[in-house]
C-alpha positions as CSV (number, residue, x, y, z in Angstrom):
1,M,42.3,24.4,57.4
2,D,41.2,26.3,60.5
3,V,43.5,24.8,63.1
4,L,46.9,23.1,62.8
5,V,47.8,20.7,65.7
6,V,51.4,20.1,66.4
7,D,52.5,17.4,68.9
8,D,55.0,14.6,68.9
9,E,52.6,12.2,70.6
10,P,50.2,10.6,68.0
11,L,47.5,9.9,70.6
12,I,47.4,13.5,71.8
13,R,47.2,14.8,68.2
14,E,44.4,12.3,67.5
15,S,42.4,13.4,70.6
16,I,42.8,17.1,69.9
17,I,41.9,16.7,66.2
18,R,38.8,14.7,67.1
19,N,37.7,17.3,69.6
20,L,38.2,20.2,67.2
21,Q,36.4,18.4,64.4
22,E,33.5,17.6,66.7
23,A,33.3,21.4,67.4
24,G,33.2,22.1,63.6
25,F,36.8,23.2,63.0
26,R,38.7,22.0,60.0
27,S,41.9,20.6,61.4
28,D,45.2,19.1,60.3
29,E,48.0,17.6,62.3
30,V,51.8,17.3,62.2
31,A,54.4,15.9,64.6
32,T,57.2,18.4,64.3
33,T,57.7,22.2,64.3
34,E,59.5,21.9,61.0
35,A,56.5,20.1,59.4
36,A,54.2,22.7,61.0
37,L,56.0,25.6,59.3
38,V,55.8,23.8,55.9
39,A,52.1,23.1,56.4
40,I,51.4,26.7,57.4
41,E,53.4,28.0,54.4
42,E,51.5,25.8,52.0
43,A,48.1,26.7,53.5
44,A,49.0,30.4,53.4
45,A,50.0,30.1,49.7
46,A,46.8,28.2,48.8
47,S,44.0,30.0,50.8
48,G,45.6,31.7,53.9
49,P,47.2,30.4,57.0
50,P,45.2,28.6,59.7
51,F,43.5,30.8,62.2
52,L,45.2,28.9,65.0
53,V,48.1,26.6,65.8
54,V,47.7,24.3,68.8
55,T,51.1,23.1,69.9
56,G,52.8,21.1,72.6
57,L,55.7,22.8,74.3
58,H,58.2,19.9,74.4
59,L,58.3,18.3,70.9
60,G,61.5,16.3,70.9
61,P,64.6,17.3,69.0
62,G,64.6,20.6,67.1
63,M,62.6,23.7,67.8
64,D,60.2,23.6,70.8
65,G,56.6,24.9,70.9
66,L,57.6,28.3,72.2
67,A,60.0,28.8,69.4
68,L,57.4,27.6,66.9
69,G,54.9,30.1,68.3
70,A,57.3,32.9,68.1
71,E,58.1,32.1,64.4
72,V,54.4,31.7,63.5
73,L,53.6,35.1,65.1
74,R,56.6,36.7,63.4
75,R,55.5,35.4,59.9
76,W,51.8,35.5,60.4
77,P,50.8,37.9,63.2
78,E,47.1,37.2,62.7
79,V,47.4,33.5,63.6
80,G,46.7,32.6,67.2
81,V,48.8,30.1,69.2
82,V,47.6,27.8,71.9
83,Y,50.4,26.0,73.9
84,M,49.7,22.7,75.6
85,T,51.8,21.6,78.5
86,C,51.9,19.3,81.5
87,H,54.4,21.6,83.2
88,P,53.1,25.2,83.4
89,D,56.4,26.2,85.0
90,A,57.9,25.7,81.5
91,L,56.2,29.0,80.6
92,D,58.0,30.9,83.5
93,G,59.4,34.1,82.1
94,H,57.5,33.9,78.9
95,L,54.9,36.6,78.7
96,L,52.0,35.6,76.5
97,G,50.8,38.1,73.9
98,P,47.2,38.8,72.9
99,R,47.3,36.1,70.2
100,E,48.7,33.4,72.6
101,H,47.1,31.2,75.3
102,Y,48.1,28.1,77.2
103,I,46.2,25.1,78.4
104,L,47.2,22.2,80.7
105,K,47.5,18.5,79.6
106,P,45.6,16.3,79.8
107,V,43.4,18.7,77.8
108,A,39.7,18.9,78.8
109,P,37.6,19.2,75.7
110,E,35.8,22.4,76.8
111,T,39.1,24.0,77.8
112,L,40.5,23.4,74.4
113,R,37.3,24.7,72.7
114,N,37.3,27.8,74.8
115,A,40.9,28.5,74.0
116,V,40.3,28.0,70.3
117,R,37.2,30.2,70.3
118,R,39.0,32.9,72.3
119,L,41.7,33.2,69.6
120,T,39.6,32.6,66.5
121,P,38.8,35.8,64.6
122,T,35.2,36.8,64.4
123,L,35.1,36.6,60.7
124,A,36.1,32.9,60.9
125,L,33.3,32.3,63.3
126,D,30.9,33.9,60.8
127,R,31.6,31.2,58.2
128,M,31.2,28.3,60.7
129,P,28.0,26.4,61.1
130,P,25.7,27.9,63.8
131,W,26.0,24.9,66.1
132,V,29.7,25.3,66.6
133,G,30.4,25.7,70.2
134,L,27.1,24.4,71.5
135,G,28.7,21.4,73.0
136,N,28.2,17.7,72.1
137,A,25.2,17.2,74.4
138,V,23.2,20.2,73.2
139,A,24.1,19.5,69.5
140,A,23.0,15.9,69.9
141,A,19.7,16.9,71.6
142,L,19.0,19.2,68.6
143,G,19.9,16.5,66.2
144,L,23.0,18.3,64.9
145,R,26.5,17.0,64.3
146,G,29.6,18.9,65.2
147,A,31.3,18.3,61.9
148,A,31.5,21.2,59.5
149,G,29.4,19.2,57.0
150,G,26.3,19.7,59.1
151,P,23.4,17.4,59.8
């Protein structure tokens, strides 16, 4: 798994996952921060943690997205965190570190892809198909698919 998507809204998770998969990223999804930590622990034990966690800020009861990001960065400092929010003022007072970024909901596909690319380590990009990041229109014109499986 390259990217773990965490959001309590199924339609948001579905949209983000579809966008990431079209861009060539292997993605998984969970609805809660607790499930996210379990998924990352399992991935880390199997083959390494995801390169990135994309999370909403307000996730219902329990830990919020900022607390999840802090815990992820504490346990796995190499993992990037992208926060999604409808309310950018929710980040007031939170200084983002070099492995953090935020984007506004509703999330534009290119905004998401740029945030993910910005925080994806270079070595991860080296193992992805060469058409990752071309954009749907260019990939379609070249007869390529965005999925990691290739044409």
